[in-house]
C-alpha positions as a LaTeX table, in Angstrom:
\begin{tabular}{lrrr}
\hline
Residue & $x$ (\AA) & $y$ (\AA) & $z$ (\AA) \\
\hline
Met1 & 6.64 & 9.86 & $-28.42$ \\
Trp2 & 8.83 & 12.70 & $-27.19$ \\
Ser3 & 11.99 & 13.81 & $-28.96$ \\
Ile4 & 15.51 & 15.10 & $-28.44$ \\
Ala5 & 17.63 & 16.06 & $-31.46$ \\
Phe6 & 21.09 & 17.50 & $-30.77$ \\
Asp7 & 23.14 & 18.73 & $-33.72$ \\
Gly8 & 26.76 & 19.61 & $-32.99$ \\
Asn9 & 29.67 & 18.10 & $-31.15$ \\
Gly10 & 29.62 & 16.86 & $-27.57$ \\
Arg11 & 32.68 & 16.72 & $-25.39$ \\
Cys12 & 33.20 & 13.53 & $-23.36$ \\
Asp13 & 31.08 & 10.38 & $-23.15$ \\
Phe14 & 33.04 & 9.10 & $-20.15$ \\
Ile15 & 31.27 & 11.68 & $-17.98$ \\
Gly16 & 28.20 & 12.47 & $-20.06$ \\
Tyr17 & 29.35 & 15.91 & $-21.17$ \\
Gly18 & 27.17 & 16.48 & $-24.27$ \\
Ala19 & 24.85 & 13.48 & $-23.92$ \\
Ser20 & 21.09 & 13.83 & $-24.38$ \\
Val21 & 20.25 & 12.01 & $-21.16$ \\
Val22 & 22.41 & 11.02 & $-18.17$ \\
Gly23 & 21.17 & 8.88 & $-15.29$ \\
Thr24 & 23.63 & 8.95 & $-12.41$ \\
Gly25 & 23.97 & 8.32 & $-8.72$ \\
Ser26 & 23.25 & 5.56 & $-6.24$ \\
Gly27 & 19.53 & 5.13 & $-5.67$ \\
Thr28 & 18.63 & 6.74 & $-8.99$ \\
Thr29 & 16.13 & 5.00 & $-11.26$ \\
Leu30 & 15.59 & 6.77 & $-14.59$ \\
Val31 & 12.91 & 5.49 & $-16.97$ \\
Leu32 & 12.72 & 6.71 & $-20.57$ \\
Asp33 & 9.49 & 5.57 & $-22.22$ \\
Gly34 & 8.56 & 6.51 & $-25.78$ \\
Ala35 & 11.71 & 8.53 & $-26.46$ \\
Asn36 & 12.95 & 9.46 & $-29.92$ \\
Ile37 & 16.57 & 10.61 & $-29.64$ \\
Ser38 & 18.38 & 11.47 & $-32.86$ \\
Asn39 & 21.74 & 13.18 & $-32.48$ \\
Val40 & 24.44 & 14.26 & $-34.92$ \\
Gly41 & 27.88 & 15.15 & $-33.65$ \\
Val42 & 31.19 & 13.93 & $-32.26$ \\
Val43 & 30.52 & 12.07 & $-28.95$ \\
Arg44 & 26.99 & 13.48 & $-28.98$ \\
Thr45 & 25.81 & 10.38 & $-27.11$ \\
Ala46 & 22.12 & 9.67 & $-26.56$ \\
Val47 & 21.97 & 7.85 & $-23.20$ \\
Ile48 & 24.55 & 7.45 & $-20.46$ \\
Ala49 & 24.13 & 5.48 & $-17.23$ \\
Asp50 & 26.65 & 6.13 & $-14.47$ \\
Ala51 & 27.52 & 5.78 & $-10.79$ \\
Thr52 & 25.27 & 2.86 & $-9.76$ \\
Ala53 & 22.12 & 4.30 & $-11.35$ \\
Asn54 & 19.44 & 2.08 & $-12.89$ \\
Val55 & 18.50 & 3.41 & $-16.34$ \\
Ile56 & 15.58 & 1.78 & $-18.17$ \\
Val57 & 14.75 & 2.67 & $-21.78$ \\
Lys58 & 11.62 & 1.20 & $-23.34$ \\
Asn59 & 9.52 & 1.69 & $-26.46$ \\
Ser60 & 12.13 & 4.12 & $-27.76$ \\
Thr61 & 14.25 & 4.86 & $-30.80$ \\
Ile62 & 17.85 & 6.04 & $-30.45$ \\
His63 & 20.25 & 6.93 & $-33.26$ \\
Cys64 & 23.55 & 8.82 & $-33.22$ \\
Ala65 & 25.38 & 9.90 & $-36.37$ \\
Asp66 & 29.01 & 10.98 & $-36.73$ \\
Gly67 & 30.05 & 14.60 & $-36.64$ \\
Val68 & 33.12 & 16.51 & $-37.83$ \\
Val69 & 36.21 & 15.94 & $-35.70$ \\
Pro70 & 37.94 & 19.22 & $-34.66$ \\
Asp71 & 41.08 & 20.03 & $-36.63$ \\
Glu72 & 43.23 & 20.14 & $-33.50$ \\
Tyr73 & 42.37 & 16.57 & $-32.50$ \\
Pro74 & 45.26 & 14.17 & $-33.25$ \\
Ala75 & 44.75 & 12.21 & $-36.45$ \\
Ser76 & 45.63 & 8.93 & $-34.73$ \\
Gly77 & 43.28 & 9.59 & $-31.82$ \\
Thr78 & 44.07 & 9.22 & $-28.14$ \\
Gly79 & 43.50 & 6.61 & $-25.48$ \\
Asp80 & 43.16 & 9.27 & $-22.79$ \\
Thr81 & 39.53 & 8.88 & $-21.72$ \\
Arg82 & 39.36 & 12.53 & $-20.67$ \\
Cys83 & 39.81 & 13.51 & $-24.30$ \\
Met84 & 38.93 & 10.48 & $-26.45$ \\
Ile85 & 36.34 & 11.42 & $-29.07$ \\
Thr86 & 36.98 & 8.79 & $-31.74$ \\
Val87 & 36.98 & 5.01 & $-31.42$ \\
Pro88 & 40.53 & 3.63 & $-31.09$ \\
Trp89 & 41.43 & 2.52 & $-34.62$ \\
Met90 & 43.25 & $-0.47$ & $-33.11$ \\
Leu91 & 39.86 & $-2.14$ & $-32.78$ \\
Gly92 & 39.68 & $-2.26$ & $-36.58$ \\
Ile93 & 36.79 & 0.20 & $-36.84$ \\
Ser94 & 36.21 & 3.93 & $-37.16$ \\
Gly95 & 33.65 & 6.47 & $-35.99$ \\
Asn96 & 33.25 & 9.32 & $-33.52$ \\
Val97 & 30.01 & 8.73 & $-31.65$ \\
Arg98 & 28.52 & 5.78 & $-29.84$ \\
Ala99 & 24.84 & 5.79 & $-29.10$ \\
Thr100 & 25.07 & 4.79 & $-25.43$ \\
Asn101 & 27.62 & 4.27 & $-22.67$ \\
Leu102 & 27.49 & 2.53 & $-19.30$ \\
Leu103 & 29.91 & 3.71 & $-16.60$ \\
Gly104 & 30.60 & 3.47 & $-12.89$ \\
Ala105 & 30.36 & 0.61 & $-10.42$ \\
Ser106 & 27.38 & $-1.79$ & $-10.54$ \\
Thr107 & 25.43 & 0.54 & $-12.82$ \\
Lys108 & 22.55 & $-0.96$ & $-14.82$ \\
Ala109 & 21.19 & $-0.03$ & $-18.22$ \\
Ser110 & 18.31 & $-1.89$ & $-19.87$ \\
Tyr111 & 16.74 & $-1.42$ & $-23.30$ \\
Ile112 & 13.30 & $-2.98$ & $-23.89$ \\
Asn113 & 11.30 & $-3.00$ & $-27.12$ \\
Ser114 & 13.59 & $-0.32$ & $-28.49$ \\
Lys115 & 15.84 & 0.48 & $-31.46$ \\
Ile116 & 19.41 & 1.53 & $-30.72$ \\
Ser117 & 21.80 & 2.42 & $-33.51$ \\
Ser118 & 24.98 & 4.32 & $-34.24$ \\
Glu119 & 26.38 & 5.29 & $-37.60$ \\
Lys120 & 29.72 & 3.65 & $-36.78$ \\
Trp121 & 31.69 & 3.05 & $-33.52$ \\
Gly122 & 29.09 & 1.36 & $-31.31$ \\
Ala123 & 25.44 & 1.07 & $-30.38$ \\
Leu124 & 25.64 & $-0.25$ & $-26.81$ \\
Ser125 & 28.81 & 0.28 & $-24.82$ \\
Val126 & 30.14 & $-0.49$ & $-21.36$ \\
Asp127 & 33.37 & 1.44 & $-20.95$ \\
Gly128 & 34.93 & 2.81 & $-17.81$ \\
Gly129 & 32.76 & 0.79 & $-15.44$ \\
Ser130 & 33.03 & $-2.29$ & $-13.24$ \\
Tyr131 & 30.53 & $-5.06$ & $-12.50$ \\
Cys132 & 27.83 & $-3.30$ & $-14.51$ \\
Thr133 & 24.84 & $-4.98$ & $-16.15$ \\
Leu134 & 23.72 & $-4.24$ & $-19.70$ \\
Thr135 & 20.45 & $-5.73$ & $-20.92$ \\
Ala136 & 18.48 & $-5.62$ & $-24.15$ \\
Ile137 & 15.12 & $-7.35$ & $-24.59$ \\
Asn138 & 13.20 & $-7.52$ & $-27.89$ \\
Ser139 & 15.31 & $-4.69$ & $-29.25$ \\
Thr140 & 17.13 & $-3.89$ & $-32.49$ \\
Ile141 & 20.84 & $-3.06$ & $-32.25$ \\
Ala142 & 22.49 & $-1.71$ & $-35.39$ \\
Asn143 & 25.22 & 0.25 & $-37.14$ \\
Thr144 & 24.08 & 2.17 & $-40.20$ \\
Gly145 & 27.48 & 3.18 & $-41.62$ \\
Gly146 & 29.03 & $-0.19$ & $-42.43$ \\
Glu147 & 31.45 & $-0.31$ & $-39.47$ \\
Gly148 & 31.08 & $-0.74$ & $-35.74$ \\
Tyr149 & 29.94 & $-3.02$ & $-32.93$ \\
Gly150 & 26.68 & $-3.94$ & $-31.32$ \\
Ser151 & 28.05 & $-4.00$ & $-27.77$ \\
Tyr152 & 31.34 & $-3.46$ & $-26.00$ \\
Ala153 & 32.04 & $-5.25$ & $-22.74$ \\
Ile154 & 34.78 & $-4.43$ & $-20.23$ \\
Gly155 & 35.20 & $-4.48$ & $-16.47$ \\
Asn156 & 33.51 & $-7.79$ & $-15.53$ \\
Val157 & 30.22 & $-6.65$ & $-17.00$ \\
Thr158 & 27.24 & $-8.97$ & $-17.44$ \\
Glu159 & 25.33 & $-8.58$ & $-20.71$ \\
His160 & 21.93 & $-10.09$ & $-21.52$ \\
Phe161 & 20.43 & $-10.12$ & $-25.02$ \\
Leu162 & 17.02 & $-11.76$ & $-25.25$ \\
Gly163 & 14.90 & $-11.71$ & $-28.40$ \\
Cys164 & 17.12 & $-9.08$ & $-30.03$ \\
Thr165 & 18.02 & $-8.35$ & $-33.64$ \\
Phe166 & 21.61 & $-7.34$ & $-34.42$ \\
Asp167 & 22.51 & $-5.76$ & $-37.76$ \\
Val168 & 26.07 & $-4.57$ & $-37.17$ \\
Gly169 & 28.99 & $-3.59$ & $-39.35$ \\
Asp170 & 31.75 & $-5.64$ & $-37.76$ \\
Tyr171 & 31.17 & $-7.24$ & $-34.35$ \\
Ala172 & 28.14 & $-8.18$ & $-32.31$ \\
Leu173 & 30.46 & $-8.01$ & $-29.27$ \\
Ile174 & 33.95 & $-6.76$ & $-28.47$ \\
His175 & 34.89 & $-8.71$ & $-25.36$ \\
Trp176 & 37.35 & $-7.29$ & $-22.81$ \\
Gly177 & 36.29 & $-9.44$ & $-19.85$ \\
Ala178 & 32.62 & $-10.17$ & $-19.38$ \\
Ser179 & 29.80 & $-12.67$ & $-19.31$ \\
Ala180 & 27.40 & $-12.38$ & $-22.24$ \\
His181 & 24.26 & $-14.35$ & $-23.05$ \\
Tyr182 & 22.24 & $-14.45$ & $-26.28$ \\
Gly183 & 18.90 & $-16.22$ & $-26.14$ \\
Asp184 & 15.12 & $-16.09$ & $-26.39$ \\
Ser185 & 12.86 & $-13.61$ & $-24.63$ \\
Thr186 & 10.84 & $-16.33$ & $-22.93$ \\
Lys187 & 8.29 & $-15.28$ & $-20.33$ \\
Ser188 & 10.31 & $-16.89$ & $-17.56$ \\
Ala189 & 13.62 & $-15.34$ & $-18.64$ \\
Val190 & 12.19 & $-11.82$ & $-18.97$ \\
Ser191 & 10.31 & $-12.12$ & $-15.70$ \\
Ala192 & 13.49 & $-13.19$ & $-13.92$ \\
Leu193 & 15.38 & $-10.15$ & $-15.25$ \\
Asn194 & 12.45 & $-7.89$ & $-14.39$ \\
Thr195 & 12.87 & $-8.97$ & $-10.77$ \\
Ser196 & 16.66 & $-9.15$ & $-10.51$ \\
Leu197 & 17.28 & $-5.86$ & $-12.34$ \\
Ser198 & 14.31 & $-3.93$ & $-10.95$ \\
Leu199 & 13.01 & $-3.14$ & $-14.42$ \\
Gly200 & 9.58 & $-2.21$ & $-13.12$ \\
Leu201 & 7.66 & $-3.87$ & $-15.93$ \\
Thr202 & 4.00 & $-4.39$ & $-15.05$ \\
Ser203 & 2.19 & $-7.66$ & $-15.56$ \\
Ala204 & 0.48 & $-6.14$ & $-18.60$ \\
Glu205 & 3.82 & $-5.07$ & $-20.08$ \\
Leu206 & 5.30 & $-8.53$ & $-19.52$ \\
Asp207 & 2.28 & $-10.13$ & $-21.18$ \\
Asp208 & 2.55 & $-7.79$ & $-24.17$ \\
Leu209 & 6.20 & $-8.65$ & $-24.89$ \\
Pro210 & 6.21 & $-11.39$ & $-27.53$ \\
Val211 & 8.57 & $-14.34$ & $-27.19$ \\
Gln212 & 11.33 & $-13.88$ & $-29.77$ \\
Ser213 & 14.63 & $-15.48$ & $-30.67$ \\
Thr214 & 17.80 & $-13.48$ & $-31.14$ \\
Thr215 & 19.16 & $-12.97$ & $-34.66$ \\
Ile216 & 22.70 & $-11.76$ & $-35.21$ \\
Asp217 & 23.85 & $-10.47$ & $-38.59$ \\
Ala218 & 27.42 & $-9.22$ & $-38.27$ \\
Gly219 & 29.47 & $-7.93$ & $-41.17$ \\
Arg220 & 32.63 & $-9.63$ & $-39.99$ \\
Phe221 & 32.66 & $-11.38$ & $-36.59$ \\
Met222 & 30.22 & $-12.23$ & $-33.85$ \\
Val223 & 32.71 & $-11.95$ & $-30.98$ \\
Met224 & 36.26 & $-10.67$ & $-30.69$ \\
Trp225 & 37.93 & $-11.49$ & $-27.38$ \\
Tyr226 & 40.76 & $-9.33$ & $-26.07$ \\
Ala227 & 40.39 & $-10.63$ & $-22.51$ \\
Ala228 & 39.16 & $-13.80$ & $-20.83$ \\
Gly229 & 35.42 & $-14.20$ & $-20.49$ \\
Ser230 & 32.39 & $-16.19$ & $-21.51$ \\
Val231 & 29.69 & $-16.13$ & $-24.18$ \\
Ala232 & 26.59 & $-18.33$ & $-24.05$ \\
Ile233 & 24.26 & $-18.89$ & $-27.00$ \\
Asp234 & 21.01 & $-20.81$ & $-26.70$ \\
Gly235 & 17.31 & $-20.85$ & $-27.56$ \\
Gly236 & 16.64 & $-20.24$ & $-31.23$ \\
Thr237 & 19.51 & $-17.75$ & $-31.65$ \\
Gln238 & 20.67 & $-17.48$ & $-35.26$ \\
Val239 & 24.25 & $-16.28$ & $-35.76$ \\
Asn240 & 25.24 & $-15.14$ & $-39.26$ \\
Thr241 & 28.66 & $-13.61$ & $-39.81$ \\
Gly242 & 30.31 & $-12.31$ & $-42.95$ \\
Glu243 & 33.60 & $-13.79$ & $-41.81$ \\
Thr244 & 34.85 & $-15.81$ & $-38.83$ \\
Thr245 & 32.25 & $-16.33$ & $-36.12$ \\
Phe246 & 34.42 & $-16.40$ & $-32.98$ \\
Met247 & 37.71 & $-14.46$ & $-33.03$ \\
Cys248 & 39.89 & $-14.95$ & $-29.95$ \\
Lys249 & 43.15 & $-13.03$ & $-29.51$ \\
Ala250 & 45.33 & $-15.36$ & $-27.38$ \\
Val251 & 43.14 & $-15.19$ & $-24.26$ \\
Ala252 & 40.94 & $-17.67$ & $-22.40$ \\
Gly253 & 37.76 & $-16.88$ & $-24.26$ \\
Thr254 & 35.00 & $-19.45$ & $-23.84$ \\
Val255 & 31.85 & $-20.01$ & $-25.86$ \\
Thr256 & 29.01 & $-22.39$ & $-25.07$ \\
Val257 & 26.40 & $-23.08$ & $-27.73$ \\
Asp258 & 23.28 & $-25.10$ & $-26.99$ \\
Gly259 & 21.45 & $-25.94$ & $-30.19$ \\
Ser260 & 18.69 & $-28.04$ & $-28.62$ \\
Asp261 & 16.10 & $-25.31$ & $-29.32$ \\
Gly262 & 17.36 & $-24.47$ & $-32.79$ \\
Ala263 & 20.37 & $-22.20$ & $-32.25$ \\
Ala264 & 22.56 & $-22.16$ & $-35.36$ \\
Ile265 & 25.96 & $-20.84$ & $-36.45$ \\
Asn266 & 26.58 & $-19.73$ & $-40.04$ \\
Ser267 & 30.08 & $-18.49$ & $-40.87$ \\
Gly268 & 30.54 & $-16.47$ & $-44.03$ \\
Asn269 & 34.16 & $-17.50$ & $-44.63$ \\
Gly270 & 33.81 & $-21.05$ & $-43.32$ \\
Val271 & 35.76 & $-20.47$ & $-40.08$ \\
Ile272 & 33.81 & $-20.91$ & $-36.87$ \\
Phe273 & 36.57 & $-20.38$ & $-34.29$ \\
Gln274 & 39.93 & $-18.66$ & $-34.74$ \\
Leu275 & 42.39 & $-18.62$ & $-31.83$ \\
Met276 & 45.35 & $-16.45$ & $-32.80$ \\
Asp277 & 48.03 & $-14.13$ & $-31.48$ \\
Thr278 & 46.92 & $-10.59$ & $-30.86$ \\
Asp279 & 47.47 & $-8.37$ & $-33.86$ \\
Arg280 & 46.47 & $-5.24$ & $-32.01$ \\
Pro281 & 49.20 & $-2.72$ & $-32.86$ \\
Ser282 & 51.44 & $-1.76$ & $-29.96$ \\
Ser283 & 50.66 & 1.71 & $-28.62$ \\
Val284 & 53.09 & 4.59 & $-28.56$ \\
Thr285 & 52.00 & 7.85 & $-26.94$ \\
Val286 & 53.20 & 11.12 & $-28.41$ \\
Ser287 & 52.56 & 14.17 & $-26.20$ \\
Gly288 & 52.17 & 17.81 & $-27.04$ \\
Tyr289 & 48.73 & 17.99 & $-28.58$ \\
Pro290 & 46.13 & 20.42 & $-27.24$ \\
Trp291 & 43.80 & 17.47 & $-26.63$ \\
Ser292 & 46.36 & 15.54 & $-24.54$ \\
Ser293 & 48.27 & 12.94 & $-26.54$ \\
Glu294 & 48.26 & 10.92 & $-29.74$ \\
Thr295 & 48.24 & 7.13 & $-29.82$ \\
Ile296 & 50.08 & 5.51 & $-32.70$ \\
Gly297 & 51.37 & 2.00 & $-33.24$ \\
Thr298 & 52.38 & $-0.78$ & $-35.60$ \\
Tyr299 & 51.77 & $-4.52$ & $-35.71$ \\
Thr300 & 54.53 & $-6.54$ & $-37.38$ \\
Glu301 & 53.89 & $-10.13$ & $-38.43$ \\
Pro302 & 56.43 & $-12.58$ & $-36.96$ \\
Thr303 & 58.75 & $-14.29$ & $-39.44$ \\
Gly304 & 60.41 & $-17.67$ & $-39.42$ \\
Ser305 & 58.94 & $-20.54$ & $-37.42$ \\
Pro306 & 57.84 & $-20.87$ & $-33.79$ \\
Thr307 & 60.17 & $-22.56$ & $-31.32$ \\
Lys308 & 58.83 & $-25.30$ & $-29.09$ \\
Ala309 & 58.49 & $-24.15$ & $-25.48$ \\
Ser310 & 59.74 & $-26.87$ & $-23.15$ \\
Ser311 & 57.45 & $-25.63$ & $-20.36$ \\
Trp312 & 54.22 & $-25.75$ & $-22.36$ \\
Thr313 & 51.92 & $-28.80$ & $-22.44$ \\
Thr314 & 49.75 & $-29.25$ & $-25.51$ \\
Thr315 & 48.24 & $-32.67$ & $-24.81$ \\
Ser316 & 46.09 & $-31.85$ & $-21.78$ \\
Ser317 & 43.74 & $-29.04$ & $-20.86$ \\
Gln318 & 45.28 & $-25.95$ & $-19.25$ \\
Ser319 & 43.60 & $-23.15$ & $-17.28$ \\
Thr320 & 44.47 & $-20.67$ & $-20.03$ \\
Asp321 & 42.88 & $-22.65$ & $-22.87$ \\
Ala322 & 40.36 & $-21.04$ & $-25.15$ \\
Lys323 & 37.31 & $-23.30$ & $-25.10$ \\
Gly324 & 34.29 & $-24.09$ & $-27.20$ \\
Thr325 & 31.46 & $-26.33$ & $-26.03$ \\
Phe326 & 28.76 & $-27.30$ & $-28.53$ \\
Thr327 & 25.66 & $-29.34$ & $-27.73$ \\
Asp328 & 22.90 & $-30.67$ & $-29.99$ \\
Ile329 & 23.93 & $-28.68$ & $-33.04$ \\
Ala330 & 25.01 & $-29.27$ & $-36.65$ \\
Leu331 & 28.12 & $-27.27$ & $-37.54$ \\
Thr332 & 29.79 & $-26.72$ & $-40.89$ \\
Gly333 & 33.10 & $-24.89$ & $-40.73$ \\
Asp334 & 36.67 & $-24.92$ & $-39.50$ \\
Phe335 & 38.38 & $-24.39$ & $-36.15$ \\
Tyr336 & 41.97 & $-23.12$ & $-36.00$ \\
Asn337 & 44.62 & $-22.41$ & $-33.36$ \\
Ser338 & 47.49 & $-20.38$ & $-34.80$ \\
Val339 & 49.01 & $-19.10$ & $-31.54$ \\
Trp340 & 52.76 & $-18.83$ & $-32.07$ \\
Gly341 & 53.89 & $-19.31$ & $-28.49$ \\
Ala342 & 57.48 & $-19.04$ & $-27.32$ \\
Gly343 & 59.32 & $-16.10$ & $-28.81$ \\
Asn344 & 56.24 & $-14.02$ & $-29.55$ \\
Ala345 & 54.78 & $-11.59$ & $-26.98$ \\
Ser346 & 56.18 & $-13.62$ & $-24.03$ \\
Leu347 & 53.39 & $-16.18$ & $-24.47$ \\
Gln348 & 54.72 & $-19.72$ & $-24.07$ \\
Gly349 & 51.69 & $-21.30$ & $-25.69$ \\
Gln350 & 47.93 & $-21.66$ & $-25.69$ \\
Asn351 & 45.59 & $-24.51$ & $-26.44$ \\
Leu352 & 42.18 & $-24.65$ & $-28.08$ \\
Ser353 & 39.89 & $-27.14$ & $-26.32$ \\
Leu354 & 36.72 & $-28.16$ & $-28.15$ \\
Ser355 & 33.91 & $-30.38$ & $-26.92$ \\
Phe356 & 30.94 & $-31.65$ & $-28.93$ \\
Thr357 & 27.96 & $-33.53$ & $-27.52$ \\
Gly358 & 25.06 & $-34.83$ & $-29.60$ \\
Ser359 & 26.47 & $-32.77$ & $-32.46$ \\
Thr360 & 27.85 & $-33.06$ & $-35.94$ \\
Val361 & 30.76 & $-31.01$ & $-37.22$ \\
Glu362 & 31.96 & $-31.01$ & $-40.81$ \\
Gly363 & 35.25 & $-29.24$ & $-41.42$ \\
Val364 & 38.91 & $-28.93$ & $-40.50$ \\
Ile365 & 39.92 & $-28.73$ & $-36.83$ \\
Ser366 & 43.61 & $-28.01$ & $-36.64$ \\
Ala367 & 46.66 & $-26.19$ & $-35.43$ \\
Ser368 & 47.60 & $-23.70$ & $-38.10$ \\
Thr369 & 49.83 & $-20.94$ & $-39.33$ \\
Ala370 & 47.87 & $-17.71$ & $-39.77$ \\
Lys371 & 48.95 & $-14.92$ & $-42.09$ \\
His372 & 47.72 & $-11.43$ & $-42.81$ \\
Ser373 & 47.78 & $-10.12$ & $-46.36$ \\
Val374 & 50.14 & $-7.37$ & $-45.18$ \\
Ser375 & 53.30 & $-7.73$ & $-43.11$ \\
Thr376 & 52.66 & $-4.63$ & $-40.99$ \\
Ile377 & 49.49 & $-2.94$ & $-39.82$ \\
Thr378 & 49.34 & 0.76 & $-39.00$ \\
Gln379 & 46.38 & 3.10 & $-38.82$ \\
Thr380 & 46.26 & 3.17 & $-42.62$ \\
Glu381 & 45.63 & $-0.59$ & $-42.67$ \\
Tyr382 & 43.29 & $-0.66$ & $-39.67$ \\
Arg383 & 40.75 & $-2.81$ & $-41.51$ \\
Gln384 & 43.38 & $-5.58$ & $-41.79$ \\
Ile385 & 43.22 & $-6.24$ & $-38.04$ \\
Ser386 & 41.86 & $-9.78$ & $-37.51$ \\
Glu387 & 42.01 & $-10.53$ & $-41.24$ \\
Val388 & 44.03 & $-13.76$ & $-41.59$ \\
Thr389 & 44.15 & $-16.91$ & $-43.67$ \\
Asn390 & 45.14 & $-20.28$ & $-42.21$ \\
Thr391 & 47.40 & $-23.10$ & $-43.35$ \\
Pro392 & 46.93 & $-26.27$ & $-41.26$ \\
Ser393 & 50.28 & $-27.00$ & $-39.61$ \\
Ala394 & 51.70 & $-29.38$ & $-37.03$ \\
Val395 & 51.21 & $-28.47$ & $-33.38$ \\
Val396 & 54.10 & $-26.56$ & $-31.80$ \\
Asn397 & 52.83 & $-24.53$ & $-28.83$ \\
Asn398 & 49.25 & $-24.41$ & $-30.10$ \\
Gly399 & 47.59 & $-27.58$ & $-28.92$ \\
Val400 & 44.18 & $-28.57$ & $-30.26$ \\
Leu401 & 42.20 & $-30.90$ & $-28.00$ \\
Val402 & 38.97 & $-32.37$ & $-29.37$ \\
Thr403 & 36.43 & $-34.32$ & $-27.34$ \\
Leu404 & 33.60 & $-36.01$ & $-29.22$ \\
Gly405 & 30.91 & $-36.80$ & $-26.68$ \\
Ala406 & 27.94 & $-39.12$ & $-26.92$ \\
Gly407 & 26.23 & $-39.14$ & $-30.30$ \\
Ser408 & 28.73 & $-36.82$ & $-31.99$ \\
Thr409 & 30.32 & $-37.17$ & $-35.41$ \\
Trp410 & 33.20 & $-35.22$ & $-36.91$ \\
Thr411 & 33.47 & $-35.40$ & $-40.69$ \\
Val412 & 37.04 & $-34.37$ & $-41.49$ \\
Thr413 & 37.20 & $-32.42$ & $-44.75$ \\
Gly414 & 40.94 & $-31.72$ & $-44.88$ \\
Thr415 & 44.26 & $-32.40$ & $-43.15$ \\
Ser416 & 43.94 & $-31.66$ & $-39.47$ \\
Tyr417 & 46.65 & $-31.53$ & $-36.79$ \\
Leu418 & 45.65 & $-32.19$ & $-33.17$ \\
Ser419 & 47.36 & $-32.86$ & $-29.86$ \\
Ala420 & 44.52 & $-34.85$ & $-28.27$ \\
Leu421 & 41.41 & $-36.65$ & $-29.48$ \\
Thr422 & 38.87 & $-38.34$ & $-27.21$ \\
Leu423 & 35.85 & $-40.29$ & $-28.49$ \\
Ala424 & 32.84 & $-41.44$ & $-26.51$ \\
Ser425 & 31.63 & $-44.99$ & $-27.18$ \\
Thr426 & 28.92 & $-43.59$ & $-29.48$ \\
Ala427 & 31.06 & $-40.98$ & $-31.22$ \\
Ser428 & 32.79 & $-41.26$ & $-34.57$ \\
Val429 & 35.32 & $-39.58$ & $-36.84$ \\
Glu430 & 34.89 & $-40.13$ & $-40.55$ \\
Ala431 & 35.79 & $-38.96$ & $-44.03$ \\
Pro432 & 33.34 & $-37.43$ & $-46.50$ \\
Ser433 & 31.48 & $-39.92$ & $-48.66$ \\
Gly434 & 33.77 & $-41.68$ & $-51.14$ \\
Lys435 & 36.97 & $-40.73$ & $-49.31$ \\
Thr436 & 39.27 & $-42.38$ & $-46.78$ \\
Leu437 & 40.45 & $-41.04$ & $-43.43$ \\
Thr438 & 43.84 & $-41.91$ & $-41.95$ \\
Leu439 & 45.12 & $-41.12$ & $-38.44$ \\
Thr440 & 48.77 & $-41.13$ & $-37.47$ \\
Val441 & 49.94 & $-40.69$ & $-33.88$ \\
Asp442 & 53.57 & $-39.60$ & $-33.58$ \\
Gly443 & 54.04 & $-40.82$ & $-37.15$ \\
Thr444 & 52.46 & $-44.26$ & $-36.66$ \\
Ala445 & 49.29 & $-45.21$ & $-38.51$ \\
Thr446 & 46.57 & $-45.83$ & $-35.92$ \\
Thr447 & 43.01 & $-47.12$ & $-36.14$ \\
Ile448 & 40.36 & $-44.73$ & $-34.86$ \\
Thr449 & 38.24 & $-46.58$ & $-32.32$ \\
Ala450 & 35.16 & $-45.32$ & $-30.51$ \\
Gly451 & 35.62 & $-45.04$ & $-26.77$ \\
Lys452 & 39.36 & $-44.39$ & $-26.98$ \\
Ser453 & 41.65 & $-41.38$ & $-26.47$ \\
Tyr454 & 44.77 & $-40.39$ & $-28.39$ \\
Thr455 & 47.48 & $-37.88$ & $-27.49$ \\
Gly456 & 50.69 & $-36.75$ & $-29.14$ \\
Ala457 & 51.31 & $-35.49$ & $-32.64$ \\
Leu458 & 48.02 & $-36.43$ & $-34.31$ \\
Thr459 & 47.53 & $-36.01$ & $-38.05$ \\
Leu460 & 44.24 & $-36.79$ & $-39.76$ \\
Thr461 & 44.49 & $-37.02$ & $-43.54$ \\
Val462 & 41.70 & $-37.34$ & $-46.08$ \\
Ser463 & 42.40 & $-39.07$ & $-49.41$ \\
\hline
\end{tabular}
């Protein structure tokens, strides 16, 4: 092992000013093998990949701990990337150093058989790049200070996590437009990445990498979407979250879970998927600070009731739907769509489309009204971002479309409001043992029959 230990503040992790190692430039391949990088300081980043370089870190340990923010830095932070040295509080987290960053166009960073951790903020980040590729194989990704994310994805990045262990404060992934995959480090999968990403692993190294499944332990959420993009979960991946598993902020986030090899979802608060309006506080820039500008803002919960948008269709799939597809898996938990629609943030409406094949789901699937415990969120209440409770409510602009494919069963545990329900000939909807399930369509009691579809104002009631 060889070591780097910086103690003291860096300057800017969008250009690598203060980082331990920077790999940059087209045609550059930088390999770090057996590194031990342990830094303390504001934006005293360990590894940065930039400008189309290919950075490969293997058999290494990386940890970055927070420093002391300079007195002249604005208390609310800044979104100006030339000067930003703390994580934007509007993500619901705090911290002033991330362990890694991936920048530039088509840059690649790969972490193999390594440990990457930050105290807070983030362990693996893609920020300021486009069409980059971030990969971790048989690696541990962690936050040690109780807050933070495992990875951040923006700019049409592709992220691969095979055989990894996540132990993160808040999110496994903050999603601003990406494609992310969580699965097993099978010989074929690792070999394919070795070729496509030019990892340079020898046959002996490939043979020595054990086949592992990915395990995700996240303090709050697995994924938070702020922009459209996909997440795929397969193999033996185990997802354990302290709160809601999938948190989608009124964008076309999609998740595909294949449980045929043992993948499982365990939600700490009993909510598997939450589609909701964005509660990210609006930004206001105040100039005049030596470090550029301060970013402040407030989120205010809407009051009253949503108004039906005449132009929005809730009974059929739309291109802007958030979607969940689940195959060969047993799920226990709820799915909610609380998007307000017309009259809030210029969004006419958004649907949640869910498809289950060869699966069982036990819980409530419903349109809802979501509420925070506070009516406004400022920097002081930054930990209240994404924290909502749901009351199942009739569909307004928030359609919920459920398709139960072959061999699927939905056990309805509480009143659920849908806009469409489709059952394969071998699918069923039922009440828990000893209870009775009733379906009304536009107020009319209707028998649930396998092989049929229902649209309109659907209410499923358990008694």
